[in-house]
mmCIF file of the N, C-alpha and C atoms, coordinates in Angstrom:
data_MODEL
# 
_entry.id   MODEL 
# 
loop_
_atom_site.group_PDB 
_atom_site.id 
_atom_site.type_symbol 
_atom_site.label_atom_id 
_atom_site.label_alt_id 
_atom_site.label_comp_id 
_atom_site.label_asym_id 
_atom_site.label_entity_id 
_atom_site.label_seq_id 
_atom_site.pdbx_PDB_ins_code 
_atom_site.Cartn_x 
_atom_site.Cartn_y 
_atom_site.Cartn_z 
_atom_site.occupancy 
_atom_site.B_iso_or_equiv 
_atom_site.pdbx_formal_charge 
_atom_site.auth_seq_id 
_atom_site.auth_comp_id 
_atom_site.auth_asym_id 
_atom_site.auth_atom_id 
_atom_site.pdbx_PDB_model_num 
ATOM 1   N N  . MET A 1 1  ? 50.692 -80.476 24.252 1.00 0.00 ? 1  MET A N  1 
ATOM 2   C CA . MET A 1 1  ? 51.238 -79.132 24.362 1.00 0.00 ? 1  MET A CA 1 
ATOM 3   C C  . MET A 1 1  ? 52.756 -79.216 24.404 1.00 0.00 ? 1  MET A C  1 
ATOM 4   N N  . ASN A 1 2  ? 53.354 -79.122 23.284 1.00 0.00 ? 2  ASN A N  1 
ATOM 5   C CA . ASN A 1 2  ? 54.808 -79.133 23.237 1.00 0.00 ? 2  ASN A CA 1 
ATOM 6   C C  . ASN A 1 2  ? 55.306 -77.733 22.947 1.00 0.00 ? 2  ASN A C  1 
ATOM 7   N N  . VAL A 1 3  ? 56.391 -77.383 23.593 1.00 0.00 ? 3  VAL A N  1 
ATOM 8   C CA . VAL A 1 3  ? 56.987 -76.079 23.339 1.00 0.00 ? 3  VAL A CA 1 
ATOM 9   C C  . VAL A 1 3  ? 57.725 -76.129 22.013 1.00 0.00 ? 3  VAL A C  1 
ATOM 10  N N  . ALA A 1 4  ? 58.048 -74.966 21.489 1.00 0.00 ? 4  ALA A N  1 
ATOM 11  C CA . ALA A 1 4  ? 58.736 -74.898 20.205 1.00 0.00 ? 4  ALA A CA 1 
ATOM 12  C C  . ALA A 1 4  ? 60.086 -75.615 20.306 1.00 0.00 ? 4  ALA A C  1 
ATOM 13  N N  . LEU A 1 5  ? 60.396 -76.378 19.301 1.00 0.00 ? 5  LEU A N  1 
ATOM 14  C CA . LEU A 1 5  ? 61.661 -77.102 19.303 1.00 0.00 ? 5  LEU A CA 1 
ATOM 15  C C  . LEU A 1 5  ? 62.789 -76.150 18.937 1.00 0.00 ? 5  LEU A C  1 
ATOM 16  N N  . LEU A 1 6  ? 63.765 -76.075 19.793 1.00 0.00 ? 6  LEU A N  1 
ATOM 17  C CA . LEU A 1 6  ? 64.923 -75.231 19.567 1.00 0.00 ? 6  LEU A CA 1 
ATOM 18  C C  . LEU A 1 6  ? 66.171 -76.095 19.573 1.00 0.00 ? 6  LEU A C  1 
ATOM 19  N N  . GLU A 1 7  ? 67.226 -75.583 18.967 1.00 0.00 ? 7  GLU A N  1 
ATOM 20  C CA . GLU A 1 7  ? 68.480 -76.327 18.966 1.00 0.00 ? 7  GLU A CA 1 
ATOM 21  C C  . GLU A 1 7  ? 69.176 -76.146 20.303 1.00 0.00 ? 7  GLU A C  1 
ATOM 22  N N  . VAL A 1 8  ? 69.795 -77.223 20.758 1.00 0.00 ? 8  VAL A N  1 
ATOM 23  C CA . VAL A 1 8  ? 70.514 -77.204 22.024 1.00 0.00 ? 8  VAL A CA 1 
ATOM 24  C C  . VAL A 1 8  ? 71.996 -77.026 21.717 1.00 0.00 ? 8  VAL A C  1 
ATOM 25  N N  . LEU A 1 9  ? 72.659 -76.255 22.560 1.00 0.00 ? 9  LEU A N  1 
ATOM 26  C CA . LEU A 1 9  ? 74.094 -76.045 22.373 1.00 0.00 ? 9  LEU A CA 1 
ATOM 27  C C  . LEU A 1 9  ? 74.844 -77.364 22.495 1.00 0.00 ? 9  LEU A C  1 
ATOM 28  N N  . PRO A 1 10 ? 75.944 -77.499 21.769 1.00 0.00 ? 10 PRO A N  1 
ATOM 29  C CA . PRO A 1 10 ? 76.716 -78.746 21.847 1.00 0.00 ? 10 PRO A CA 1 
ATOM 30  C C  . PRO A 1 10 ? 77.208 -78.989 23.279 1.00 0.00 ? 10 PRO A C  1 
ATOM 31  N N  . GLY A 1 11 ? 77.058 -80.231 23.739 1.00 0.00 ? 11 GLY A N  1 
ATOM 32  C CA . GLY A 1 11 ? 77.499 -80.584 25.080 1.00 0.00 ? 11 GLY A CA 1 
ATOM 33  C C  . GLY A 1 11 ? 76.412 -80.461 26.135 1.00 0.00 ? 11 GLY A C  1 
ATOM 34  N N  . TRP A 1 12 ? 75.311 -79.816 25.811 1.00 0.00 ? 12 TRP A N  1 
ATOM 35  C CA . TRP A 1 12 ? 74.205 -79.665 26.766 1.00 0.00 ? 12 TRP A CA 1 
ATOM 36  C C  . TRP A 1 12 ? 73.228 -80.813 26.564 1.00 0.00 ? 12 TRP A C  1 
ATOM 37  N N  . PRO A 1 13 ? 72.581 -81.261 27.639 1.00 0.00 ? 13 PRO A N  1 
ATOM 38  C CA . PRO A 1 13 ? 71.611 -82.359 27.488 1.00 0.00 ? 13 PRO A CA 1 
ATOM 39  C C  . PRO A 1 13 ? 70.328 -81.869 26.817 1.00 0.00 ? 13 PRO A C  1 
ATOM 40  N N  . GLU A 1 14 ? 69.666 -82.781 26.133 1.00 0.00 ? 14 GLU A N  1 
ATOM 41  C CA . GLU A 1 14 ? 68.396 -82.456 25.483 1.00 0.00 ? 14 GLU A CA 1 
ATOM 42  C C  . GLU A 1 14 ? 67.317 -82.232 26.541 1.00 0.00 ? 14 GLU A C  1 
ATOM 43  N N  . ALA A 1 15 ? 66.454 -81.258 26.308 1.00 0.00 ? 15 ALA A N  1 
ATOM 44  C CA . ALA A 1 15 ? 65.357 -80.979 27.241 1.00 0.00 ? 15 ALA A CA 1 
ATOM 45  C C  . ALA A 1 15 ? 64.269 -82.026 27.070 1.00 0.00 ? 15 ALA A C  1 
ATOM 46  N N  . GLN A 1 16 ? 63.704 -82.462 28.189 1.00 0.00 ? 16 GLN A N  1 
ATOM 47  C CA . GLN A 1 16 ? 62.626 -83.441 28.108 1.00 0.00 ? 16 GLN A CA 1 
ATOM 48  C C  . GLN A 1 16 ? 61.307 -82.718 27.833 1.00 0.00 ? 16 GLN A C  1 
ATOM 49  N N  . THR A 1 17 ? 60.421 -83.374 27.119 1.00 0.00 ? 17 THR A N  1 
ATOM 50  C CA . THR A 1 17 ? 59.124 -82.769 26.822 1.00 0.00 ? 17 THR A CA 1 
ATOM 51  C C  . THR A 1 17 ? 58.211 -82.916 28.028 1.00 0.00 ? 17 THR A C  1 
ATOM 52  N N  . LEU A 1 18 ? 57.379 -81.914 28.268 1.00 0.00 ? 18 LEU A N  1 
ATOM 53  C CA . LEU A 1 18 ? 56.456 -81.918 29.397 1.00 0.00 ? 18 LEU A CA 1 
ATOM 54  C C  . LEU A 1 18 ? 55.097 -82.441 28.953 1.00 0.00 ? 18 LEU A C  1 
ATOM 55  N N  . SER A 1 19 ? 54.449 -83.173 29.859 1.00 0.00 ? 19 SER A N  1 
ATOM 56  C CA . SER A 1 19 ? 53.093 -83.630 29.562 1.00 0.00 ? 19 SER A CA 1 
ATOM 57  C C  . SER A 1 19 ? 52.129 -82.460 29.749 1.00 0.00 ? 19 SER A C  1 
ATOM 58  N N  . ASP A 1 20 ? 50.890 -82.657 29.324 1.00 0.00 ? 20 ASP A N  1 
ATOM 59  C CA . ASP A 1 20 ? 49.885 -81.601 29.461 1.00 0.00 ? 20 ASP A CA 1 
ATOM 60  C C  . ASP A 1 20 ? 49.641 -81.254 30.924 1.00 0.00 ? 20 ASP A C  1 
ATOM 61  N N  . VAL A 1 21 ? 49.619 -82.263 31.787 1.00 0.00 ? 21 VAL A N  1 
ATOM 62  C CA . VAL A 1 21 ? 49.380 -82.026 33.215 1.00 0.00 ? 21 VAL A CA 1 
ATOM 63  C C  . VAL A 1 21 ? 50.526 -81.219 33.815 1.00 0.00 ? 21 VAL A C  1 
ATOM 64  N N  . GLU A 1 22 ? 51.756 -81.576 33.465 1.00 0.00 ? 22 GLU A N  1 
ATOM 65  C CA . GLU A 1 22 ? 52.913 -80.830 33.972 1.00 0.00 ? 22 GLU A CA 1 
ATOM 66  C C  . GLU A 1 22 ? 52.891 -79.382 33.488 1.00 0.00 ? 22 GLU A C  1 
ATOM 67  N N  . MET A 1 23 ? 52.480 -79.171 32.252 1.00 0.00 ? 23 MET A N  1 
ATOM 68  C CA . MET A 1 23 ? 52.426 -77.815 31.705 1.00 0.00 ? 23 MET A CA 1 
ATOM 69  C C  . MET A 1 23 ? 51.360 -76.985 32.416 1.00 0.00 ? 23 MET A C  1 
ATOM 70  N N  . ILE A 1 24 ? 50.192 -77.573 32.691 1.00 0.00 ? 24 ILE A N  1 
ATOM 71  C CA . ILE A 1 24 ? 49.127 -76.858 33.410 1.00 0.00 ? 24 ILE A CA 1 
ATOM 72  C C  . ILE A 1 24 ? 49.575 -76.535 34.828 1.00 0.00 ? 24 ILE A C  1 
ATOM 73  N N  . LEU A 1 25 ? 50.225 -77.498 35.498 1.00 0.00 ? 25 LEU A N  1 
ATOM 74  C CA . LEU A 1 25 ? 50.737 -77.238 36.842 1.00 0.00 ? 25 LEU A CA 1 
ATOM 75  C C  . LEU A 1 25 ? 51.741 -76.095 36.835 1.00 0.00 ? 25 LEU A C  1 
ATOM 76  N N  . LEU A 1 26 ? 52.614 -76.085 35.852 1.00 0.00 ? 26 LEU A N  1 
ATOM 77  C CA . LEU A 1 26 ? 53.657 -75.070 35.778 1.00 0.00 ? 26 LEU A CA 1 
ATOM 78  C C  . LEU A 1 26 ? 53.109 -73.694 35.429 1.00 0.00 ? 26 LEU A C  1 
ATOM 79  N N  . MET A 1 27 ? 52.154 -73.624 34.520 1.00 0.00 ? 27 MET A N  1 
ATOM 80  C CA . MET A 1 27 ? 51.680 -72.340 34.014 1.00 0.00 ? 27 MET A CA 1 
ATOM 81  C C  . MET A 1 27 ? 50.451 -71.782 34.728 1.00 0.00 ? 27 MET A C  1 
ATOM 82  N N  . VAL A 1 28 ? 49.656 -72.622 35.409 1.00 0.00 ? 28 VAL A N  1 
ATOM 83  C CA . VAL A 1 28 ? 48.417 -72.158 36.035 1.00 0.00 ? 28 VAL A CA 1 
ATOM 84  C C  . VAL A 1 28 ? 48.450 -72.346 37.548 1.00 0.00 ? 28 VAL A C  1 
ATOM 85  N N  . VAL A 1 29 ? 48.624 -73.575 37.979 1.00 0.00 ? 29 VAL A N  1 
ATOM 86  C CA . VAL A 1 29 ? 48.534 -73.883 39.409 1.00 0.00 ? 29 VAL A CA 1 
ATOM 87  C C  . VAL A 1 29 ? 49.688 -73.259 40.181 1.00 0.00 ? 29 VAL A C  1 
ATOM 88  N N  . GLY A 1 30 ? 50.872 -73.290 39.639 1.00 0.00 ? 30 GLY A N  1 
ATOM 89  C CA . GLY A 1 30 ? 52.039 -72.715 40.321 1.00 0.00 ? 30 GLY A CA 1 
ATOM 90  C C  . GLY A 1 30 ? 51.884 -71.234 40.630 1.00 0.00 ? 30 GLY A C  1 
ATOM 91  N N  . PRO A 1 31 ? 51.588 -70.395 39.634 1.00 0.00 ? 31 PRO A N  1 
ATOM 92  C CA . PRO A 1 31 ? 51.399 -68.967 39.923 1.00 0.00 ? 31 PRO A CA 1 
ATOM 93  C C  . PRO A 1 31 ? 50.227 -68.681 40.861 1.00 0.00 ? 31 PRO A C  1 
ATOM 94  N N  . LEU A 1 32 ? 49.130 -69.442 40.745 1.00 0.00 ? 32 LEU A N  1 
ATOM 95  C CA . LEU A 1 32 ? 48.000 -69.245 41.661 1.00 0.00 ? 32 LEU A CA 1 
ATOM 96  C C  . LEU A 1 32 ? 48.390 -69.589 43.098 1.00 0.00 ? 32 LEU A C  1 
ATOM 97  N N  . ALA A 1 33 ? 49.140 -70.663 43.276 1.00 0.00 ? 33 ALA A N  1 
ATOM 98  C CA . ALA A 1 33 ? 49.588 -71.046 44.619 1.00 0.00 ? 33 ALA A CA 1 
ATOM 99  C C  . ALA A 1 33 ? 50.534 -69.998 45.186 1.00 0.00 ? 33 ALA A C  1 
ATOM 100 N N  . PHE A 1 34 ? 51.434 -69.485 44.365 1.00 0.00 ? 34 PHE A N  1 
ATOM 101 C CA . PHE A 1 34 ? 52.355 -68.440 44.814 1.00 0.00 ? 34 PHE A CA 1 
ATOM 102 C C  . PHE A 1 34 ? 51.586 -67.187 45.214 1.00 0.00 ? 34 PHE A C  1 
ATOM 103 N N  . GLY A 1 35 ? 50.591 -66.796 44.424 1.00 0.00 ? 35 GLY A N  1 
ATOM 104 C CA . GLY A 1 35 ? 49.768 -65.632 44.758 1.00 0.00 ? 35 GLY A CA 1 
ATOM 105 C C  . GLY A 1 35 ? 48.997 -65.824 46.045 1.00 0.00 ? 35 GLY A C  1 
ATOM 106 N N  . ALA A 1 36 ? 48.510 -67.041 46.285 1.00 0.00 ? 36 ALA A N  1 
ATOM 107 C CA . ALA A 1 36 ? 47.781 -67.318 47.527 1.00 0.00 ? 36 ALA A CA 1 
ATOM 108 C C  . ALA A 1 36 ? 48.697 -67.201 48.735 1.00 0.00 ? 36 ALA A C  1 
ATOM 109 N N  . VAL A 1 37 ? 49.920 -67.692 48.622 1.00 0.00 ? 37 VAL A N  1 
ATOM 110 C CA . VAL A 1 37 ? 50.874 -67.605 49.737 1.00 0.00 ? 37 VAL A CA 1 
ATOM 111 C C  . VAL A 1 37 ? 51.227 -66.153 50.022 1.00 0.00 ? 37 VAL A C  1 
ATOM 112 N N  . VAL A 1 38 ? 51.491 -65.367 48.989 1.00 0.00 ? 38 VAL A N  1 
ATOM 113 C CA . VAL A 1 38 ? 51.822 -63.952 49.188 1.00 0.00 ? 38 VAL A CA 1 
ATOM 114 C C  . VAL A 1 38 ? 50.633 -63.209 49.779 1.00 0.00 ? 38 VAL A C  1 
ATOM 115 N N  . SER A 1 39 ? 49.430 -63.495 49.311 1.00 0.00 ? 39 SER A N  1 
ATOM 116 C CA . SER A 1 39 ? 48.233 -62.843 49.860 1.00 0.00 ? 39 SER A CA 1 
ATOM 117 C C  . SER A 1 39 ? 48.048 -63.165 51.334 1.00 0.00 ? 39 SER A C  1 
ATOM 118 N N  . LEU A 1 40 ? 48.266 -64.409 51.720 1.00 0.00 ? 40 LEU A N  1 
ATOM 119 C CA . LEU A 1 40 ? 48.157 -64.776 53.134 1.00 0.00 ? 40 LEU A CA 1 
ATOM 120 C C  . LEU A 1 40 ? 49.219 -64.085 53.979 1.00 0.00 ? 40 LEU A C  1 
ATOM 121 N N  . MET A 1 41 ? 50.412 -63.910 53.422 1.00 0.00 ? 41 MET A N  1 
ATOM 122 C CA . MET A 1 41 ? 51.467 -63.222 54.169 1.00 0.00 ? 41 MET A CA 1 
ATOM 123 C C  . MET A 1 41 ? 51.133 -61.752 54.364 1.00 0.00 ? 41 MET A C  1 
ATOM 124 N N  . VAL A 1 42 ? 50.464 -61.144 53.395 1.00 0.00 ? 42 VAL A N  1 
ATOM 125 C CA . VAL A 1 42 ? 50.132 -59.722 53.480 1.00 0.00 ? 42 VAL A CA 1 
ATOM 126 C C  . VAL A 1 42 ? 48.880 -59.498 54.317 1.00 0.00 ? 42 VAL A C  1 
ATOM 127 N N  . PHE A 1 43 ? 47.814 -60.233 54.024 1.00 0.00 ? 43 PHE A N  1 
ATOM 128 C CA . PHE A 1 43 ? 46.529 -59.983 54.679 1.00 0.00 ? 43 PHE A CA 1 
ATOM 129 C C  . PHE A 1 43 ? 46.292 -60.835 55.925 1.00 0.00 ? 43 PHE A C  1 
ATOM 130 N N  . GLY A 1 44 ? 47.079 -61.874 56.146 1.00 0.00 ? 44 GLY A N  1 
ATOM 131 C CA . GLY A 1 44 ? 46.888 -62.760 57.286 1.00 0.00 ? 44 GLY A CA 1 
ATOM 132 C C  . GLY A 1 44 ? 46.963 -62.065 58.634 1.00 0.00 ? 44 GLY A C  1 
ATOM 133 N N  . PRO A 1 45 ? 48.014 -61.281 58.905 1.00 0.00 ? 45 PRO A N  1 
ATOM 134 C CA . PRO A 1 45 ? 48.091 -60.604 60.201 1.00 0.00 ? 45 PRO A CA 1 
ATOM 135 C C  . PRO A 1 45 ? 46.924 -59.652 60.442 1.00 0.00 ? 45 PRO A C  1 
ATOM 136 N N  . LYS A 1 46 ? 46.496 -58.949 59.413 1.00 0.00 ? 46 LYS A N  1 
ATOM 137 C CA . LYS A 1 46 ? 45.370 -58.020 59.558 1.00 0.00 ? 46 LYS A CA 1 
ATOM 138 C C  . LYS A 1 46 ? 44.090 -58.783 59.884 1.00 0.00 ? 46 LYS A C  1 
ATOM 139 N N  . MET A 1 47 ? 43.869 -59.896 59.214 1.00 0.00 ? 47 MET A N  1 
ATOM 140 C CA . MET A 1 47 ? 42.665 -60.682 59.464 1.00 0.00 ? 47 MET A CA 1 
ATOM 141 C C  . MET A 1 47 ? 42.704 -61.308 60.863 1.00 0.00 ? 47 MET A C  1 
ATOM 142 N N  . ALA A 1 48 ? 43.877 -61.688 61.328 1.00 0.00 ? 48 ALA A N  1 
ATOM 143 C CA . ALA A 1 48 ? 43.994 -62.272 62.665 1.00 0.00 ? 48 ALA A CA 1 
ATOM 144 C C  . ALA A 1 48 ? 43.708 -61.223 63.734 1.00 0.00 ? 48 ALA A C  1 
ATOM 145 N N  . ARG A 1 49 ? 44.193 -59.995 63.517 1.00 0.00 ? 49 ARG A N  1 
ATOM 146 C CA . ARG A 1 49 ? 43.939 -58.918 64.480 1.00 0.00 ? 49 ARG A CA 1 
ATOM 147 C C  . ARG A 1 49 ? 42.468 -58.551 64.508 1.00 0.00 ? 49 ARG A C  1 
ATOM 148 N N  . ARG A 1 50 ? 41.814 -58.565 63.364 1.00 0.00 ? 50 ARG A N  1 
ATOM 149 C CA . ARG A 1 50 ? 40.400 -58.207 63.291 1.00 0.00 ? 50 ARG A CA 1 
ATOM 150 C C  . ARG A 1 50 ? 39.559 -59.184 64.109 1.00 0.00 ? 50 ARG A C  1 
ATOM 151 N N  . GLY A 1 51 ? 39.879 -60.450 64.061 1.00 0.00 ? 51 GLY A N  1 
ATOM 152 C CA . GLY A 1 51 ? 39.137 -61.453 64.806 1.00 0.00 ? 51 GLY A CA 1 
ATOM 153 C C  . GLY A 1 51 ? 39.343 -61.338 66.305 1.00 0.00 ? 51 GLY A C  1 
ATOM 154 N N  . ARG A 1 52 ? 40.494 -60.829 66.722 1.00 0.00 ? 52 ARG A N  1 
ATOM 155 C CA . ARG A 1 52 ? 40.806 -60.693 68.135 1.00 0.00 ? 52 ARG A CA 1 
ATOM 156 C C  . ARG A 1 52 ? 40.212 -59.427 68.731 1.00 0.00 ? 52 ARG A C  1 
ATOM 157 N N  . GLY A 1 53 ? 39.938 -58.427 67.908 1.00 0.00 ? 53 GLY A N  1 
ATOM 158 C CA . GLY A 1 53 ? 39.408 -57.155 68.395 1.00 0.00 ? 53 GLY A CA 1 
ATOM 159 C C  . GLY A 1 53 ? 40.466 -56.344 69.107 1.00 0.00 ? 53 GLY A C  1 
ATOM 160 N N  . ASP A 1 54 ? 41.667 -56.361 68.592 1.00 0.00 ? 54 ASP A N  1 
ATOM 161 C CA . ASP A 1 54 ? 42.784 -55.647 69.209 1.00 0.00 ? 54 ASP A CA 1 
ATOM 162 C C  . ASP A 1 54 ? 42.571 -54.143 69.082 1.00 0.00 ? 54 ASP A C  1 
ATOM 163 N N  . ALA A 1 55 ? 42.421 -53.447 70.206 1.00 0.00 ? 55 ALA A N  1 
ATOM 164 C CA . ALA A 1 55 ? 42.123 -52.013 70.187 1.00 0.00 ? 55 ALA A CA 1 
ATOM 165 C C  . ALA A 1 55 ? 43.339 -51.182 69.807 1.00 0.00 ? 55 ALA A C  1 
ATOM 166 N N  . ALA A 1 56 ? 44.531 -51.676 70.052 1.00 0.00 ? 56 ALA A N  1 
ATOM 167 C CA . ALA A 1 56 ? 45.733 -50.897 69.784 1.00 0.00 ? 56 ALA A CA 1 
ATOM 168 C C  . ALA A 1 56 ? 45.954 -50.697 68.290 1.00 0.00 ? 56 ALA A C  1 
ATOM 169 N N  . THR A 1 57 ? 45.488 -51.608 67.486 1.00 0.00 ? 57 THR A N  1 
ATOM 170 C CA . THR A 1 57 ? 45.707 -51.504 66.048 1.00 0.00 ? 57 THR A CA 1 
ATOM 171 C C  . THR A 1 57 ? 44.445 -51.097 65.302 1.00 0.00 ? 57 THR A C  1 
ATOM 172 N N  . SER A 1 58 ? 43.404 -50.751 66.029 1.00 0.00 ? 58 SER A N  1 
ATOM 173 C CA . SER A 1 58 ? 42.150 -50.380 65.393 1.00 0.00 ? 58 SER A CA 1 
ATOM 174 C C  . SER A 1 58 ? 42.275 -49.013 64.733 1.00 0.00 ? 58 SER A C  1 
ATOM 175 N N  . THR A 1 59 ? 41.581 -48.823 63.633 1.00 0.00 ? 59 THR A N  1 
ATOM 176 C CA . THR A 1 59 ? 41.606 -47.539 62.941 1.00 0.00 ? 59 THR A CA 1 
ATOM 177 C C  . THR A 1 59 ? 40.400 -46.682 63.286 1.00 0.00 ? 59 THR A C  1 
ATOM 178 N N  . GLU A 1 60 ? 39.542 -47.181 64.162 1.00 0.00 ? 60 GLU A N  1 
ATOM 179 C CA . GLU A 1 60 ? 38.369 -46.408 64.548 1.00 0.00 ? 60 GLU A CA 1 
ATOM 180 C C  . GLU A 1 60 ? 38.777 -45.279 65.487 1.00 0.00 ? 60 GLU A C  1 
ATOM 181 N N  . VAL A 1 61 ? 38.124 -44.134 65.337 1.00 0.00 ? 61 VAL A N  1 
ATOM 182 C CA . VAL A 1 61 ? 38.442 -42.958 66.144 1.00 0.00 ? 61 VAL A CA 1 
ATOM 183 C C  . VAL A 1 61 ? 37.252 -42.656 67.046 1.00 0.00 ? 61 VAL A C  1 
ATOM 184 N N  . GLU A 1 62 ? 37.547 -42.414 68.317 1.00 0.00 ? 62 GLU A N  1 
ATOM 185 C CA . GLU A 1 62 ? 36.478 -42.046 69.246 1.00 0.00 ? 62 GLU A CA 1 
ATOM 186 C C  . GLU A 1 62 ? 36.182 -40.562 69.104 1.00 0.00 ? 62 GLU A C  1 
ATOM 187 N N  . ARG A 1 63 ? 34.922 -40.222 69.203 1.00 0.00 ? 63 ARG A N  1 
ATOM 188 C CA . ARG A 1 63 ? 34.517 -38.826 69.102 1.00 0.00 ? 63 ARG A CA 1 
ATOM 189 C C  . ARG A 1 63 ? 34.694 -38.163 70.470 1.00 0.00 ? 63 ARG A C  1 
ATOM 190 N N  . VAL A 1 64 ? 35.375 -37.028 70.495 1.00 0.00 ? 64 VAL A N  1 
ATOM 191 C CA . VAL A 1 64 ? 35.617 -36.284 71.732 1.00 0.00 ? 64 VAL A CA 1 
ATOM 192 C C  . VAL A 1 64 ? 34.768 -35.027 71.686 1.00 0.00 ? 64 VAL A C  1 
ATOM 193 N N  . GLU A 1 65 ? 33.955 -34.857 72.708 1.00 0.00 ? 65 GLU A N  1 
ATOM 194 C CA . GLU A 1 65 ? 33.096 -33.671 72.757 1.00 0.00 ? 65 GLU A CA 1 
ATOM 195 C C  . GLU A 1 65 ? 33.858 -32.501 73.361 1.00 0.00 ? 65 GLU A C  1 
ATOM 196 N N  . GLN A 1 66 ? 33.701 -31.348 72.730 1.00 0.00 ? 66 GLN A N  1 
ATOM 197 C CA . GLN A 1 66 ? 34.370 -30.148 73.241 1.00 0.00 ? 66 GLN A CA 1 
ATOM 198 C C  . GLN A 1 66 ? 33.426 -29.390 74.157 1.00 0.00 ? 66 GLN A C  1 
ATOM 199 N N  . ARG A 1 67 ? 33.985 -28.717 75.161 1.00 0.00 ? 67 ARG A N  1 
ATOM 200 C CA . ARG A 1 67 ? 33.163 -27.948 76.103 1.00 0.00 ? 67 ARG A CA 1 
ATOM 201 C C  . ARG A 1 67 ? 33.163 -26.495 75.753 1.00 0.00 ? 67 ARG A C  1 
# 
């Protein structure tokens, strides 16, 4: 899996070619890992509170009977 060969500007170093494993890591594993970290940052606190049974952050409403 080689990327398209392009001309490099004079004075700039030539780009090294990536192996297939490096390309898969860069294009598949990297974005999946980033998505997992962001998901844990967003949903982690909510999941931790759910396991603790914190009443202050609960969305359940108690029914109040009227007289």
